[in-house]
N, C-alpha and C positions, 0 to 999 in steps of 0.2 A: 571624834570622827569628822568633824567639820574640816579640820586641817588636812586630813587624809583625803577627803572628798575633793577639796580644792586642788590638792596636788595632782590628783588624777585628771581633773578637768583641764588643768593647764599643761600637763606633761604628756598625757597619753594620746596616741594617734586615734584610738577608738575608746573614748571614755565609757561608752556603753558597756564594754566588757566588765569593767569594774562596777558600774552601777547595777548591772544585772546580777553581779555576785553578792551585793549587799542588801538587795531589796527585801530578803527574808530574814535579815538579822533582827534580833530582838530590839536593838536600838531604833530601828525604823518604825517601830510602833509607838515610840516616845516622841512627844512634842519637842522641837518643831519638825523632826524628820517624818512624822506621821502625815504632814502635809504633802510630802512626796509620795508616800505609800498610797494615799487616796487616789493618786493619778491612775494606779493600776486597776482600780475598780470603777473608773469613770469611762463609760462608753462614749463613742463619737459616731457621728453620722457616717455610715459606711460608704455613702456616695462620694464623700470628700476624704475620708480616712479609712481606706480598706485595710490599713495595717492594724486596725483595732483600737484598743483603749488609748487613753492619753499618755500612759507610761510608754507604750510601744512607740508612739509618735515622738515623745520627748527623747528617747534613746537615739532615734534616727536624726533628730535635729541636732543633738549634742555632737554626734559624730561628724555631721556636715560642718558644724561650727569649728570643730577641732581642725578640720582641713584648711580653713581660711582665717583662723584667728590671727595669723601673722599680718593680715591686711587691716586688722582693727587697730585703731589708735589706742584702745584700752582693752587688751585681750582678757584681763581678769574680769572686768565688768561684763564684757561680751560673753564670756563662757558662763558666768553665773546667770546672765539674762537668758541664754539658750536653755539652761536647765530649768529655770523658773518661769519661762514665758507663758506657760499654760497653767500655772499653779492656781489660777482663779476658776478653772473649769469645774472642779468638784462642787463648788458652791453655786455655780450658775447653770449647770446642765439640767435641762428639763426635756420631757417628751411633750411636744406640742403638735397636735394634729398628725400624729404618727411619725413625726420627725424629731430627731435628737438635735437640740440647739444649746448654745452656750452664750447667749447674749450678755454683753458687758463683762465677759471674762477678762478682758484687757484692763478695765478699770478696777475690778475687784482684785485681779492678779497683782496689780501694782502695789496695792496696800498689803497684800499677803507676802509678796516678795520682800518688802521693807520689814514686815514683821518677822519673817524667817531670818533674814540677815541680822536684824537687830538683836536677836538672842545671842549672837556670837561676837558682835563688834559695836563700837560706838562711832564709827566713821560715817557720819551722816552724809558727807559728800559722796562717798563711794556708794552707799545704800541708795542715795538719790539717783545716781547714774544708772544703777541696775533697775530700779523700780520704774524710772522713766522709759527705759528701753522696753520693759514689759508693758507699760501703759500704752505705748504708741506702736507696738509691733503689728497691729492690724491695719495700719493706715495704708499699706500697699493695696490690700484688697478693697478698702473703702474708696481709695482714690480711683482705682480702676473701674469701680462700679458707680462712681459719682454718688456714693451713699451720703445720706444726711449726717452720718457719723464722721465724715471726712472733715479734718480740721488741720490742714497742712501748716497754717500760720502758727497756731498754738503749739503744734508738734515741734516746729523749728525753733521756738523759743524755749522749749523744755529739754530738748535732746539733740544729738547730732544726727542729721539726716543720713549721712553716709553709714553710720552704725546701724540705723534702722533698716537701710537698704540691705546691708549684709545679713542682719538677723532675719529680716523678712525672706531673703533668699533661702536661708537655711530652713526656715519654717516651711516654706512652700516646697522645698525639695525633700523634707522629712516625711515623705509619704511613700508607701510601697509601690504606687503606680505613677510617680511623678514624671512628667515630661520635662526633662531638664532644659531643653531648648526653649520651650514655651515659657517656662517659669523665669528663665533669665531674661527673656524679652519683656515679660510683665514688669520685672524690676527695673529694667532700662526705661520703660515707659513711665514708671513711677518717678524715676529720677528726672526725666524730661518734664513731667508735670510740675515737679517741685521747682525746677530751674525756671520754668516759664511763669508760674503763678507767684513765686516768691522773689523773682528777679535775682537769682543767685547763680553762681557757676559751680557745678559739682561734677567731677569726672571720676567715675569708678571704673576705669577701663578694665575690661576682662569679664565684667558681668554680662 
């Protein structure tokens, strides 16, 4: 099923249609696909994710990613990262003081993404590209909030900032109430911060 899943990720205009059709297959209850099935039973804070559980969010993100994968330098890694970007949420989601949180899901998710892909391939370079995208996909939010979790320098040494910007845009637009204009502006500001603080030139015109 892995090859089938990858084919739909790379070829479909809306991979969510295929993903929605397989989520109740018996194979999805088996490891490692069970890691994806867990997304459906993992709730999110409705203030930020009115679309509901992590699976609903992931379907929206994957469709957004499919729209712009042609702008990625590595479409295969990009699409797998879109599917697996929140795979760490089931293990990190907690109810704290009445709020649903998923602290460190990016770090945990990077390890789980590598674990998932490692079942099917030995290509450590590819697995590393995907897991690093998962690891750093929250940096847009952290940079905009000047969070203590922000680490643009380490991010830039681990992955491609342009790919993070594209994935982050899809993540932020993968919500049922997303303000597209505002989210694109947030990503543009993230790119500006990276250019300023890291003394690099990065142009993703059109975001």
